[in-house]
Structures are given as structure tokens and as C-alpha cells.
C-alpha positions in Angstrom: 0.0 0.0 -0.1 2.8 2.4 0.9 4.5 1.7 -2.6 1.3 2.4 -4.2 1.0 5.7 -2.7 4.4 6.7 -4.4 2.9 6.1 -7.8 1.6 9.0 -10.0 -1.7 8.6 -11.5 -0.6 10.9 -14.4 2.5 9.4 -15.6 4.1 5.8 -15.6 7.1 5.5 -13.1 9.4 4.0 -15.7 9.3 5.2 -19.3 12.8 4.2 -20.5 11.5 1.0 -22.1 8.5 2.2 -24.0 7.4 -0.4 -26.5 6.8 0.7 -30.1 3.2 1.4 -30.9 0.6 -1.1 -32.3 -1.9 0.2 -34.8 -5.7 -0.1 -35.4 -8.0 0.6 -38.2 -11.5 2.2 -38.7 -14.0 1.2 -39.6 -13.9 -2.0 -37.5 -17.2 -3.9 -37.3 -16.8 -7.5 -38.0 -13.3 -8.5 -37.6 -10.5 -7.5 -40.0 -12.5 -8.3 -43.2 -14.2 -5.3 -44.9 -16.7 -6.8 -47.5 -19.4 -5.4 -49.5 -21.0 -5.1 -52.8 -21.0 -1.7 -54.5 -24.5 -2.3 -56.0 -26.0 -3.2 -52.6 -26.0 -0.1 -50.3 -27.1 -2.2 -47.3 -23.9 -4.1 -47.3 -21.5 -0.9 -47.1 -23.9 1.5 -45.2 -22.6 0.2 -41.7 -19.0 1.0 -42.7 -20.1 4.4 -43.7 -22.1 4.9 -40.5 -19.2 3.7 -38.3 -16.9 6.3 -40.1 -19.1 9.1 -39.6 -19.6 8.3 -35.8 -15.8 8.0 -35.3 -15.0 11.1 -37.1 -17.6 13.4 -35.1 -15.0 14.2 -32.6 -12.7 15.3 -35.5 -15.3 17.9 -36.9 -13.6 21.0 -37.9 -15.8 23.2 -35.5 -15.3 20.8 -32.6 -11.5 20.9 -33.1 -11.4 24.7 -33.3 -13.5 25.0 -30.1 -11.5 22.6 -27.9 -7.9 22.5 -29.3 -5.2 24.8 -30.6 -3.3 25.2 -33.8 0.2 23.9 -33.3 3.5 24.3 -35.3 4.0 21.4 -37.7 7.1 19.3 -37.9 8.1 19.5 -34.2 7.1 17.8 -31.0 4.7 19.7 -28.8 6.6 19.5 -25.5 4.5 20.9 -22.5 6.1 21.7 -19.1 4.5 22.3 -15.7 3.4 19.9 -13.1 2.1 16.4 -14.0 -1.3 17.3 -12.9 -1.6 20.3 -14.9 -4.1 20.1 -17.9 -2.3 19.9 -21.2 -3.3 21.6 -24.5 -4.0 19.5 -27.6 -3.3 20.1 -31.2 -6.2 20.4 -33.6 -6.6 17.4 -36.0 -9.5 18.4 -38.5 -11.3 15.8 -40.4 -10.9 18.1 -43.4 -7.2 17.1 -43.5 -8.4 13.7 -44.6 -9.7 15.4 -47.9 -11.3 12.6 -50.1 -11.6 10.4 -46.9 -13.0 13.1 -44.7 -16.7 12.1 -45.5 -17.4 15.9 -46.4 -17.6 15.9 -50.0 -18.3 12.2 -50.4 -20.4 11.2 -47.4 -20.0 7.5 -48.3 -16.2 7.6 -48.0 -15.7 5.9 -51.5 -17.8 2.9 -50.5 -20.6 3.6 -53.0 -17.9 3.6 -55.7 -16.0 0.5 -54.6 -13.0 2.8 -53.5 -13.3 2.6 -49.7 -11.4 4.8 -47.2 -9.9 3.1 -44.2 -8.4 5.0 -41.3 -5.1 4.0 -39.5 -4.3 5.2 -35.9 -1.4 4.5 -33.6 -2.1 3.2 -30.1 -1.6 6.0 -27.4 1.7 5.6 -25.4 2.3 8.3 -22.6 5.5 10.2 -23.4 6.2 8.4 -26.6 7.9 10.4 -29.4 7.6 8.3 -32.5 10.2 8.7 -35.3 13.0 10.2 -33.2 12.4 13.5 -34.8 11.2 12.3 -38.3 7.5 11.8 -39.0 6.5 8.1 -39.2 4.9 7.3 -42.6 2.6 4.5 -43.8 2.7 2.1 -46.7 0.3 -0.6 -47.8 0.8 -3.6 -50.1 -0.8 -7.0 -50.8 0.1 -9.3 -47.8 0.0 -12.4 -49.7 -0.8 -13.2 -53.2 -1.0 -11.3 -56.5 0.4 -7.8 -56.0 -1.5 -6.5 -58.9 -4.7 -6.9 -57.1 -3.8 -3.6 -55.2 -3.0 -1.1 -58.0 -3.5 2.4 -56.3 -3.7 3.7 -52.7 -3.9 7.4 -51.9 -2.8 8.6 -48.5 -4.0 11.7 -46.4 -3.0 14.0 -45.1 -0.2 14.8 -47.3 1.8 11.8 -48.0 0.6 9.6 -45.3 2.6 10.7 -42.3 1.8 11.3 -38.5 3.0 14.8 -37.9 5.3 15.2 -34.8 3.3 18.0 -33.3 0.6 15.5 -32.0 3.3 13.9 -29.7 4.0 13.2 -27.0 0.7 12.3 -25.4 0.4 13.1 -21.7 -2.2 10.7 -20.7 -6.2 10.7 -20.3 -6.3 12.6 -16.9 -4.4 15.8 -18.2 -4.6 15.4 -22.0 -8.4 15.4 -21.9 -9.1 17.0 -25.4 -6.5 14.9 -27.2 -7.5 13.4 -30.5 -5.2 10.9 -32.0 -3.9 11.8 -35.5 -4.9 9.5 -38.2 -3.7 8.6 -41.8 -6.4 7.8 -44.3 -5.9 5.2 -46.9 -8.0 5.6 -50.0 -8.0 2.3 -51.9 -8.8 3.7 -55.3 -8.1 0.6 -57.4 -8.5 -2.7 -55.9 -9.3 -5.9 -57.8 -13.1 -6.6 -57.7 -14.7 -10.0 -56.6 -11.5 -11.3 -54.8 -10.7 -11.3 -51.2 -7.5 -9.3 -51.1 -5.3 -9.5 -47.9 -3.6 -6.3 -47.3 -0.7 -5.2 -45.0 -0.2 -1.6 -43.9 3.0 -0.7 -42.1 4.3 2.1 -40.0 7.9 3.1 -41.2 10.3 5.1 -39.1 13.2 5.0 -36.7 12.5 2.9 -33.7 9.4 1.3 -35.4 9.0 -2.4 -35.3 6.8 -3.8 -38.1 8.0 -7.4 -38.8 7.4 -9.3 -35.8 5.6 -12.5 -36.8 4.3 -13.1 -33.2 2.3 -9.8 -33.1 0.4 -8.7 -36.2 -0.7 -5.2 -34.6 2.8 -4.1 -33.6 3.8 -1.5 -36.1 1.4 -2.9 -38.8 -2.0 -4.3 -39.4 -3.3 -7.0 -41.8 -6.9 -6.9 -43.0 -8.8 -8.2 -46.1 -10.9 -6.1 -48.7 -13.5 -8.0 -50.5 -15.4 -5.7 -52.9 -18.0 -7.1 -55.1 -19.7 -5.3 -57.9 
């Protein structure tokens, strides 16, 4: 009990061996297979609804009210006591461009060109990339590489800007919204199950550990019917 009293509720005691981050995708409804038929809206509408629900916290107006504009390309280091509330940088859904759901409310699903969002797991104090933004790439995980012919990444060239790090924890970083990279699969082979692997790339990132399919990478299947 005495030892527990010495622990801070705001930051972990030891942060010298922070593990590299895992990743997750949205939408995530029925496991890691995203399957739908373009001609049957009832098959892709649940994915669209899930995306809108997830991105509600990223609405431009919400971000402008709660968070601040930060300087891109550098970590946002905040001093003060551990218990002081920290400021959070704006991540507006409009940054996701064609995958924002603003101009195309179906996120490309109605055209057979689905958008999928990638987010890093939050780790208190972690500064990914050691000063260089972490990037994302995607390829066919196993099989015919020509089944995935084109992927567009947003924002920019598909990187996690340094200004969103480090994360200070849920008790003090209350308005923090995790940065996202949107992957727009604009040309995927139809009527096939295409296994896709998307990876983080950067200094200190581990993305090739066979025993952990979520560490620095994620594998999912796109099955798009006409």
C-alpha cells in the first residue's frame, strides 16, 4: 500500500523501455474483413455509419473550439506539473480530404473505392520517429500484388506529424484526439478477397514481428463485389 502511494496517476514510473506502438483501423465492425457489394448499399452503409460516428470528434468546428493550432514538424513539449491540464493540437477531419466524408459522405464505399483510417495506439510520453515523422505504406500481404494497384494517403503523403506527440495521458490531455492517416483504396481487384498489410515506417518502429500482427502493422482483407 505504501508503495502504491508513491505512484503518480498521471505518468508511468518507468518510461525508459517504452514499446513501439501498435496500430488499429476504422471502420472495425466484424473483424478484419471489410466486405461489401457496390450495388447493394445495405452491405456498405454500416461501414459508412461507423466512419461518421468515429470522425464526429474530428469535426472542424469541434477541433477549433477545444484545441489549438500547433507548429507542424516538431514535437509539442509541454512543461509544468504532471497534474496540469495539457493543450491538444487540432486534427480536423478536413485534413483527410477525399476520406473526410465531407464531399463524399460515403467515403468511397458507394464507388468501390473505400477509405480506411489508421491510428497509432496511445503511449504516454512516446515520441515516434525520433524527430522524423512516421509514414505509412500498404501492399498485398500475400498473393497477386497487382490486385492492389493504387492507394492514396491523407493528410499529405501519409505521415503522422510530430506536433501531435508526446501524449500526456487521459487525466491531463483530456481533449487529445489521435492523429490519423487515411488510406484511400482507389483501385482494388473486384470480386476477390485481397489481403492487405499496412505498416508504420520510421526510426524505432518495429513492423516485422511475426508473433504480433498489430505491432507497427495491421493485416486486413478487402472483399469488394460489384
